[in-house]
N, C-alpha and C positions, 0 to 999 in steps of 0.2 A: 580918397575920402579919409578923414581923421576918424578913428575909431576910437577915440579915447572915452567916449561914453559907453554904455552898455549895447546901443543900437547905433552910435557912432555917427550922429548927424552931424556934416563938415560945419553948417553956421552954427554958431549958439544963436539961442540956448538950445541944448539936447533935446529931443523928440520926450514926449512925455513917457516917464517909466524906463528912462534908461539910468541902468546902473552904473559902477564904476568897474576900469578895467580893460582891455581889449576885446575878451570874450565875453559874450552876452549871458547873463547868468542863469541859470536854472530858476524857475518859478513855479510855485506852487497853486493850489487854485483861487485864491482870492488875488495873487498876485495879478494872474493873467488875466480876471476879470477887469481889475483896476486898470492894468496898462492898455486895455482893449477900451476902458471908459475914455481916459486920459486921450489917448490919439484920436477916438472918435470926435471927443468934445474939442479938440484942436482945429479938425479939418472936416465939421460937421459939415458946413455949406457945399464944400465939393462932393463928399461922399453920398449926401441927402441928393445932390444933383444927379449924379450919376443913378441911382435907383429911381427917382421921379422920372426922368425921360423915358424910363421901359415901363413903372410899376402903374403910372396915370392911366395910358390907354390898355395896357394888359388888364388892369381890374374893370376898366369901365366895360370892356369885351366880356368880361368873365363875369361881370353882375348885369349885365343884357340877357347872355345867355341863360343863367340862373333863373332871372327874374322873368324872363320874356320865352324864351326859345324852349326851355326845361318844363316850363309850366304845362301840368297834364290838365286837360278840360275834360275830366271824368266823371263828372259829379252826378247826383240823382237827376239833375233836371237837364240832362245831356243824355244820358244812358238810361233807355225805357225798356231795354231787353238784352239776353245774352249777346244777340248778334252786334248790337250796338256797342257793348262792351267790345268784345272780341275786335271790331272793326276801327272802331275809333281809338281807343286805348292802344291795341297793339302798334299801329301804324303811329301814333305818336310817340310812343317807346322805343319803335325801331329809327325814328327820325332823332330821337334824343340821342341813341346810342352812337348815330353815323355823327352827328353834329360833335359829341361828347369826344369821341375819338378824333376828328379832324380838331377840335379845339385843344386838347391834350397835348398832340404833338407840337401843335404851333407855341402852346404856351411851356411845353418842357425847351424848346429851341430859345425863346425870348429869356425865359429864368436862366438858362445856362450862359447865355450871352452877358446876361446882367449878372451873373455870379463871375464870370472871367473878368469883367470890367471891374468889379467892386471888388475883388481879390488882390487883381493888379494894383488898383490905386491904393487900398489898402496896407500892403506890402509895402509899396513906395513910402507912403505914411508912417510907416513902422520904424523907417531910417531916417526920418526926417526931409524927405523929400516934399516939394508941393504935389498935389495930386492935381492931373492931369488927366481932364475929363475925357477928351476926344483920342487923347493917346490911349487911355485904358479901353474905350470900346474899339479902338482901331485894333489894338492887340487881341481883345478877346475875339472880334469878328473875324481876324485872319486866322482863328483857330477854332472856329465856332463847329465845325464839322466834328472832329476829334472830341471835343467838349461835350456834345450830344450823346457820341459813342461813348463816351466814358460816363456821363449819366445813367445810360439805358444798361450798360454793362454791371455799373454799381447795382442798381435797381435789380436788375437779373439775379445777381449773385447774393444778393442780401434778401431778395425774395423767396428763392429756393432754400437759404437757411432757415427764413420764418415758417416754410413751410414744414420742414423737419424739427417741428415741436418749438417754435419760437425763439429759444435759446440760441440756436447756431445762429440766427438772423441778426440777433443782439450783438453776439460776439464778433461776427464777420463787419458788422454794420461800424464797429467800434475800431475795429481794423482797418478800415477804410475811410476814417474820418477825417485825414488829411490827403487825401487823393488829388481835390481840387487844388489845395495851395504848392504841391509837387508838382503838377503839372502845370500851372501857371509860371510859378517860379521858377522851376528848373528846368523847364521846357521839355519835360519827358513826354513819351507816347502815353496811349491808354492802359495799357497792361503793365508797363514800368512805372506808370504812377501809383496804380494800385499796388503794385509790388513793394515801391519805396513808401507807401503809407503803413502797410503791412509789418515792414523791418522797422520802420520808425517806433510804430507804436509797440512792438515788441517788447516785455519788459516795462513796458508804462501803461498797460490797458487800465487797472482802475484809475490813474490819473486821469487819462483820457476820455473815460465814460465819466468821472465826476464831472470834466470842463464842459463836456458838450452837453451833459443832461442837465447841469445847473443855466447853462446860457439858452437851453431852450425853454426851460422852464421860465425864465425871464422875457423871452420874447414871448412864449405863449400866451402870459397872463397878460403883457400889455397888448397882445393883439387882441386877447377876448375881451379885455375891457371895452377897446375902443370900438370893436366888431358890435357887441352887446348895444353900444350906444347909438350905432348906426341905425338899428331896429332891423324892419323887413321891406322897406321902402328903397326902390331901385337907387335914388341918389344917395339915401342913406347908407346903402351898402356898398355903392361904389365908393363914394369920398372917404367914408371912415376906413374902409379896407385897405385903400390906397395910404391912408395916412399911417395906419399900423405899419405896413410893410415897409413905408418909406422911412418910419423911426427905427422898426427893429432890424432891419436887412444889414446896414451898416456894421453895428455892433455884431451881430452873428459872424459874419464876415471878417471882422477884425477880431474874434475870440480866435477862429480858426487858424487865420495866418499866425496870432501869438501863442497858439498851440504848437502848430507844426514848427515853426522857431524855436520853441522850447524842446520840443522832442528833440531837432536837430542838436541844439545846445548839451542834450544829455548824453546824446551819443557822439556827437563831433567835436565837442569845443567850439562851435558854433562862432564867430566873430561878424560885426558888421560890415567888414570890408569884403568877404566872402559872401555875405548876404547880395550885397549890392552887387559884386562881379555877375552872380548868378542871376539876378535882373537885367542887368545889361546883356547878358550874352542871347537873352530870348527875344 
């Protein structure tokens, strides 16, 4: 692989945002967002396809559950006494909890599959490779179990931090921000990916916080606008929620990958050849 550009795409032109020299340059907040946007724009069709395959059916199921299965029918017309309230509403609430627990686990599994495929595709796009939708999903599916374990363990550790007066949770969340890119790109195990993220973020905590915060705000604003347009009807919630995720998920994944690459560049003088070799080994 020719690493004459910052991200070293072998065929001209180099991938968006490539810099000069063999090593990938360190990038500030604006540069990271700009590179993510340019790579997104150049590979939008394939990246959106990766998201749409999962998000359209997933948002349909979630909309169906929130608009139908989780709706309580405990208004004054149906509740005439305290016994009616206890019998009808408690049963409905218990059913909702059970459905919610099952749905949450399925959603976590599907979302991790999506995140793994999207991260894999985004990493390849960053070094100028064509995004292969089937290969990205194939790799993510082959490591789905550990991906789910990674998500649950990160959630547990961050959750404990939030219980300890919130601030520790934020600190831990930032330190673990690039666990998934480390897992996908370097092929590390669950705890090794978390340790790797912690080590990479060390010394760049505020930089990492700024990147993930601004990316989250951008995605949140877009999601909020599109979701609000959808209103409260079933099809409105489903369609606009799906569109919002399809539009924002590739950008957020790319920001995470570019941030991970930037942190490695700061610690290891990373070049495109090394990054490509990491991808090829996994």
